[in-house]
C-alpha positions as CSV (number, residue, x, y, z in Angstrom):
1,M,0.0,0.0,0.0
2,R,2.9,2.4,0.9
3,F,4.4,1.6,-2.5
4,L,1.2,2.7,-4.3
5,I,1.0,5.9,-2.4
6,T,4.7,6.7,-3.1
7,L,4.2,5.8,-6.8
8,G,1.1,8.1,-6.9
9,L,3.1,11.0,-5.3
10,V,6.0,10.5,-7.8
11,L,3.5,10.5,-10.7
12,A,1.8,13.6,-9.4
13,A,5.1,15.4,-8.9
14,S,6.2,14.5,-12.4
15,L,3.4,16.6,-14.0
16,A,4.6,19.9,-15.5
17,G,3.8,22.8,-13.3
18,S,3.8,20.8,-10.1
19,P,5.9,21.7,-7.1
20,I,9.3,19.9,-7.1
21,T,9.3,18.7,-3.6
22,M,7.4,15.7,-2.4
23,Q,6.3,15.2,1.2
24,G,9.2,14.9,3.5
25,D,11.8,16.3,1.1
26,P,13.1,19.8,2.0
27,P,13.0,22.2,-1.0
28,G,16.3,22.2,-3.0
29,E,18.0,19.5,-1.1
30,P,21.5,19.0,-2.7
31,G,21.6,16.3,-5.2
32,Q,17.8,16.3,-5.9
33,V,17.4,15.5,-9.6
34,F,14.0,15.7,-11.4
35,M,12.8,15.5,-15.0
36,L,11.8,18.8,-16.5
37,Q,9.5,18.9,-19.5
38,D,7.9,22.4,-19.2
39,Y,8.3,24.0,-15.8
40,R,8.3,23.3,-12.1
41,W,8.3,25.5,-9.0
42,V,9.4,25.6,-5.4
43,P,7.5,27.7,-2.8
44,V,9.5,30.1,-0.7
45,I,7.9,31.8,2.3
46,V,9.6,34.9,3.7
47,R,8.4,35.7,7.2
48,R,11.3,37.9,8.4
49,T,13.3,40.4,6.5
50,P,15.9,40.8,5.1
51,T,16.0,37.3,3.8
52,A,18.4,36.1,1.0
53,I,16.9,33.7,-1.5
54,E,19.5,31.7,-3.3
55,C,18.9,29.4,-6.2
56,N,21.4,27.2,-8.2
57,F,20.6,24.7,-10.9
58,E,22.5,22.3,-13.2
59,V,21.3,20.3,-16.1
60,V,22.5,16.7,-15.6
61,N,21.2,15.3,-18.8
62,G,19.1,16.5,-21.8
63,S,18.1,19.9,-23.0
64,Q,20.4,22.8,-22.0
65,A,17.7,25.4,-22.6
66,V,16.8,25.8,-18.9
67,H,16.6,28.9,-16.7
68,A,15.4,29.8,-13.2
69,E,13.2,32.8,-12.1
70,L,12.0,34.2,-8.8
71,V,8.5,35.6,-8.8
72,S,6.0,36.8,-6.3
73,E,2.8,34.8,-5.6
74,H,0.8,37.3,-7.6
75,D,3.1,37.1,-10.6
76,F,3.1,33.3,-10.4
77,S,-0.7,33.4,-10.8
78,L,-0.3,35.6,-13.9
79,F,2.4,33.2,-15.2
80,S,0.2,30.2,-14.8
81,R,-2.6,31.9,-16.7
82,H,-0.1,32.8,-19.5
83,H,-0.2,36.6,-18.9
84,D,2.7,39.0,-18.7
85,Y,4.4,39.0,-15.3
86,E,7.5,40.4,-13.6
87,T,10.5,38.5,-12.4
88,L,12.4,39.5,-9.3
89,A,15.5,37.5,-10.2
90,L,16.4,35.6,-13.4
91,T,19.3,33.4,-14.6
92,Q,20.6,33.1,-18.2
93,T,19.4,30.2,-20.2
94,G,21.9,27.3,-20.3
95,A,23.2,24.2,-18.6
96,S,23.6,25.8,-15.2
97,G,23.0,29.1,-13.4
98,G,22.0,30.8,-10.2
99,F,20.9,33.9,-8.5
100,R,20.8,35.5,-5.1
101,Y,17.9,37.9,-4.2
102,M,17.4,39.9,-1.0
103,A,13.7,39.8,-0.1
104,E,12.8,43.0,1.7
105,T,9.1,42.3,1.8
106,P,7.6,39.4,3.7
107,G,5.3,37.1,1.7
108,R,5.1,34.1,-0.6
109,Y,7.5,33.7,-3.5
110,R,8.1,31.0,-6.1
111,V,11.3,29.8,-7.7
112,L,10.4,28.7,-11.2
113,I,12.7,26.4,-13.2
114,L,11.7,26.5,-16.9
115,N,12.6,24.5,-20.0
116,D,12.3,26.5,-23.2
117,R,9.2,25.9,-25.2
118,G,9.7,23.0,-27.6
119,A,13.0,21.9,-26.1
120,P,13.4,18.2,-25.2
121,P,13.1,17.2,-21.5
122,A,16.0,17.6,-19.2
123,A,17.2,16.1,-15.9
124,V,17.9,19.0,-13.6
125,S,19.5,19.3,-10.2
126,L,18.1,22.3,-8.2
127,I,19.2,23.8,-4.9
128,V,17.1,26.6,-3.2
129,R,18.3,28.1,0.0
130,T,17.1,30.9,2.2
131,D,19.2,32.9,4.7
132,V,17.4,35.0,7.3
133,N,19.4,38.0,8.5
134,P,22.3,37.4,6.1
135,A,25.8,38.8,7.0
136,P,26.0,42.6,6.6
137,S,28.7,42.2,4.0
138,T,26.1,40.6,1.6
139,L,23.5,43.4,2.0
140,S,23.5,46.2,-0.5
141,R,24.4,49.5,1.0
142,G,22.2,52.2,-0.5
143,I,21.2,55.6,0.8
144,S,18.0,56.0,2.8
145,S,14.8,57.2,1.0
146,Q,15.0,60.5,3.1
147,R,18.4,61.2,1.8
148,K,17.4,60.4,-1.8
149,L,14.5,62.8,-1.4
150,G,16.9,65.5,0.0
151,V,19.3,65.0,-2.9
152,I,16.4,65.2,-5.5
153,L,14.9,68.4,-3.9
154,G,18.4,70.0,-3.6
155,S,19.1,69.3,-7.3
156,L,15.7,70.6,-8.4
157,T,16.2,73.8,-6.4
158,L,19.6,74.4,-7.9
159,F,18.3,73.6,-11.4
160,F,15.3,75.9,-11.2
161,G,17.3,78.6,-9.5
162,T,19.8,78.6,-12.3
163,V,17.1,78.6,-15.0
164,T,15.3,81.5,-13.2
165,W,18.5,83.5,-12.8
166,S,19.5,82.9,-16.4
167,G,16.0,83.7,-17.7
168,R,15.9,87.0,-15.9
169,K,19.3,88.0,-17.2
170,L,18.2,87.1,-20.8
171,L,14.9,89.0,-20.5
172,R,16.7,92.1,-19.2
173,A,19.2,92.0,-22.0
174,W,16.3,91.6,-24.5
175,H,14.5,94.6,-23.1
176,N,17.6,96.8,-23.0
177,R,18.7,96.3,-26.6
């Protein structure tokens, strides 16, 4: 009976568009190989931020027209209905690839592994990892939004001040000719 249940789970997981992991297998366990006809996905839930989402894949056998994408839950629903969608991270199409994305917003994400349309099936090894509160050296160091706003407002003030000053000088010269 257990054999039939396991066989049923394997058959269900082999359908295109199904999640990669089966019950009991952690997502992206090293060495996990699966057949990829069209696409598969791995759910990623981010509860605390910042969280680094890292994905690496390698084609073991078959088509080398494979790439990985990270999408939000909303964009995955658009993807599954064949609508235009936005990716958060993307790899090049090829025999292997990977990405690292810093999730700053809690929520549900999906890592998609896609085989190009019309390409033959491929055996793919996929690893998906998350790192909550990654080391500070891996975080991007940007300026705060308040500082950005200050720089923008200062630049606009300087620009319009220069235009106004130049315009007044030109108008005076025009009237005095």
